[in-house]
C-alpha positions as CSV (number, residue, x, y, z in Angstrom):
1,X,4.1,1.7,-8.9
2,X,7.4,2.7,-7.4
3,X,7.3,5.8,-5.3
4,X,10.9,6.8,-6.2
5,X,12.6,6.7,-9.7
6,X,16.1,5.5,-10.4
7,X,17.8,8.9,-9.9
8,X,16.1,9.3,-6.5
9,X,17.0,5.8,-5.3
10,X,20.6,6.1,-6.3
11,X,20.9,9.4,-4.6
12,X,19.4,7.9,-1.4
13,X,21.9,5.1,-1.5
14,X,24.8,7.5,-2.1
15,X,23.8,9.6,0.9
16,X,23.2,6.5,3.2
17,X,25.4,3.8,1.6
18,X,24.2,0.8,3.7
19,X,21.3,-1.2,2.4
20,X,19.7,-3.7,4.9
21,X,18.9,-7.1,3.3
22,X,16.0,-8.8,5.2
23,X,13.3,-11.3,4.9
24,X,10.6,-12.5,7.4
25,X,7.4,-14.3,6.7
26,X,5.5,-12.2,9.4
27,X,4.4,-8.8,8.2
28,X,4.4,-7.2,11.6
29,X,8.0,-8.3,12.3
30,X,9.0,-7.0,8.9
31,X,7.3,-3.6,9.6
32,X,9.1,-3.3,12.9
33,X,12.5,-4.1,11.4
34,X,11.9,-1.7,8.6
35,X,11.0,1.1,11.0
36,X,14.1,0.3,13.2
37,X,16.3,0.7,10.1
38,X,14.6,3.9,9.1
39,X,15.1,5.3,12.6
40,X,18.8,4.4,12.2
41,X,19.2,6.4,9.1
42,X,18.5,3.8,6.4
43,X,16.8,5.2,3.2
44,X,16.9,2.1,1.0
45,X,15.7,-1.3,2.3
46,X,15.9,-4.6,0.4
47,X,13.3,-7.2,1.2
48,X,14.4,-10.5,-0.2
49,X,12.1,-12.7,-2.4
50,X,12.4,-15.9,-0.5
51,X,9.7,-17.6,1.5
52,X,6.2,-18.6,0.2
53,X,4.0,-15.7,-0.5
54,X,6.9,-13.2,-0.1
55,X,5.2,-10.9,-2.5
56,X,2.2,-10.6,-0.2
57,X,4.3,-9.5,2.7
58,X,6.2,-7.1,0.4
59,X,2.9,-5.5,-0.7
60,X,2.0,-4.7,2.9
61,X,5.5,-3.5,3.7
62,X,5.4,-1.0,0.8
63,X,2.1,0.4,2.1
64,X,3.5,0.6,5.6
65,X,6.6,2.4,4.4
66,X,4.6,5.0,2.5
67,X,2.7,5.9,5.7
68,X,5.3,5.5,8.4
69,X,8.7,5.8,6.6
70,X,8.0,8.3,3.8
71,X,11.6,8.7,2.6
72,X,12.4,5.0,2.5
73,X,12.8,3.4,-0.9
74,X,11.8,-0.3,-0.5
75,X,13.2,-2.7,-3.1
76,X,13.3,-6.4,-3.5
77,X,16.2,-8.9,-3.7
78,X,16.9,-12.4,-4.9
79,X,15.3,-11.7,-8.3
80,X,16.6,-13.9,-11.1
81,X,14.0,-13.5,-13.9
82,X,12.0,-10.8,-15.7
83,X,8.5,-11.9,-14.8
84,X,9.3,-11.8,-11.1
85,X,10.9,-8.4,-11.5
86,X,7.7,-7.1,-13.3
87,X,5.5,-8.5,-10.5
88,X,7.4,-6.6,-7.8
89,X,7.6,-3.4,-9.8
90,X,3.8,-3.5,-10.1
91,X,3.7,-4.0,-6.3
92,X,5.8,-0.9,-5.8
93,X,9.5,-2.0,-5.7
94,X,11.7,1.0,-6.0
95,X,14.7,-1.1,-7.0
96,X,15.5,-4.7,-8.0
97,X,18.5,-6.7,-6.8
98,X,19.6,-10.1,-8.0
99,X,22.3,-12.7,-7.2
100,X,23.1,-12.9,-10.9
101,X,23.0,-10.7,-14.0
102,X,20.0,-11.3,-16.3
103,X,19.8,-8.9,-19.3
104,X,16.0,-9.5,-19.5
105,X,15.6,-8.1,-16.0
106,X,17.7,-5.1,-17.0
107,X,15.4,-4.5,-20.0
108,X,12.2,-4.6,-17.8
109,X,13.7,-2.3,-15.2
110,X,15.1,0.2,-17.7
111,X,11.7,0.5,-19.3
112,X,10.2,1.5,-16.0
113,X,13.1,3.7,-14.7
114,X,13.8,1.2,-11.9
115,X,17.4,0.6,-10.8
116,X,18.6,-3.0,-11.3
117,X,21.5,-4.1,-9.3
118,X,22.7,-7.5,-10.5
119,X,25.1,-9.9,-8.7
120,X,28.4,-10.1,-10.5
121,X,31.4,-12.3,-9.7
122,X,33.8,-11.1,-12.3
123,X,35.0,-8.0,-14.0
124,X,33.5,-9.2,-17.3
125,X,30.1,-9.6,-15.7
126,X,30.3,-6.1,-14.2
127,X,31.2,-4.7,-17.7
128,X,28.3,-6.6,-19.3
129,X,25.9,-5.3,-16.7
130,X,27.1,-1.7,-17.1
131,X,26.5,-2.0,-20.9
132,X,23.0,-3.1,-20.1
133,X,22.4,0.1,-18.1
134,X,23.0,-1.1,-14.6
135,X,24.5,1.9,-12.6
136,X,25.1,-0.1,-9.4
137,X,26.5,-3.6,-9.7
138,X,26.5,-6.0,-6.8
139,X,29.8,-7.8,-5.9
140,X,28.5,-11.1,-4.7
141,X,29.4,-13.2,-2.8
142,X,31.6,-10.5,-1.1
143,X,33.2,-12.8,1.5
144,X,34.5,-15.0,-1.3
145,X,35.7,-12.2,-3.6
146,X,37.2,-10.0,-0.8
147,X,38.1,-6.3,-0.8
148,X,41.0,-7.1,-3.1
149,X,38.5,-7.8,-5.9
150,X,36.9,-4.4,-5.4
151,X,40.2,-2.6,-5.4
152,X,41.5,-4.5,-8.4
153,X,38.3,-3.7,-10.4
154,X,38.3,0.0,-9.5
155,X,41.8,0.5,-10.9
156,X,40.9,0.1,-14.6
157,X,37.2,0.9,-14.1
158,X,37.0,3.8,-11.7
159,X,33.6,4.9,-12.8
160,X,32.1,1.7,-11.3
161,X,29.6,1.8,-8.5
162,X,29.8,-1.4,-6.5
163,X,27.5,-2.7,-3.8
164,X,29.2,-5.4,-1.8
165,X,26.8,-8.1,-0.3
166,X,27.7,-11.3,1.5
167,X,30.1,-11.2,4.4
168,X,29.5,-7.6,5.3
169,X,29.4,-7.0,9.0
170,X,28.5,-3.9,11.1
171,X,32.1,-3.6,12.5
172,X,34.7,-0.9,11.9
173,X,37.2,-3.3,10.6
174,X,34.9,-5.0,8.1
175,X,33.3,-1.8,6.8
176,X,36.7,0.0,6.6
177,X,38.0,-2.7,4.4
178,X,35.2,-2.5,1.9
179,X,35.0,1.3,1.6
180,X,38.8,1.8,1.5
181,X,38.8,-0.7,-1.4
182,X,36.4,1.5,-3.3
183,X,32.9,0.2,-2.6
184,X,30.0,2.6,-3.4
185,X,27.8,1.0,-0.8
186,X,27.2,-2.3,1.0
187,X,24.3,-4.6,1.5
188,X,24.1,-6.1,5.0
189,X,22.1,-9.1,6.0
190,X,22.0,-11.4,9.1
191,X,24.8,-9.6,11.0
192,X,22.5,-6.5,11.2
193,X,19.6,-8.5,12.5
194,X,20.5,-10.6,15.6
195,X,17.9,-13.4,15.9
196,X,17.7,-13.1,19.6
197,X,17.0,-9.3,19.5
198,X,14.1,-9.8,17.0
199,X,12.7,-12.7,19.1
200,X,12.8,-10.5,22.2
201,X,11.4,-7.5,20.4
202,X,14.5,-5.4,21.0
203,X,14.4,-3.5,17.7
204,X,16.5,-0.7,19.2
205,X,19.5,-3.0,18.8
206,X,19.0,-2.9,15.0
207,X,18.6,0.9,15.1
208,X,21.9,1.2,17.0
209,X,23.7,-1.1,14.6
210,X,22.5,1.0,11.6
211,X,23.7,4.3,13.3
212,X,27.0,2.8,14.2
213,X,27.5,1.5,10.7
214,X,26.8,4.9,9.1
215,X,29.2,6.6,11.5
216,X,32.0,4.2,10.6
217,X,31.3,4.7,6.9
218,X,31.3,8.5,7.3
219,X,34.7,8.3,9.0
220,X,36.2,6.0,6.3
221,X,34.9,8.2,3.5
222,X,36.1,11.4,5.2
């Protein structure tokens, strides 16, 4: 069962509006990355449902977070169907993220008070997801849609809470562009996790990138 409900998770993301997006087949590596992000101020972490037996790694990661990162809400990404969402909720997922919008996933998550952040590539999709109860909608792929899409959507729909994923980088220029356009939060993947740093066990690099990202976001948001 999830350790945090939808209100708690959304408040965590609002306070620390950068969600790392990460997958690794090795549980020990995943634990170290999670802890590095936690030490950098992250309070919502997305583990992607990708490789074989990803749910088994996720199970151990949730247990580790409960013991070593008590304020971390661990969620799962790359979810496209309701059965998979149900599986991960049973394993403790505090939020569900997908590359697309599936109303059946929204129904499962709403029943369990688990936030569902679907991927949306048009204003119509965002509107449909909001009608299905999705409080945060994912703008994906961000590098294709650009900050102009976020700014254009926020003009007629200023109540929208958008999480941009895809093409987000831990640089002042990139983050400034997204948050000035009106993003509620961002999801950050490979740019936050240099392969060479992980291979060499330099997890402090990830912690530093998280801290720098939050500092930039704080400056942009005033």
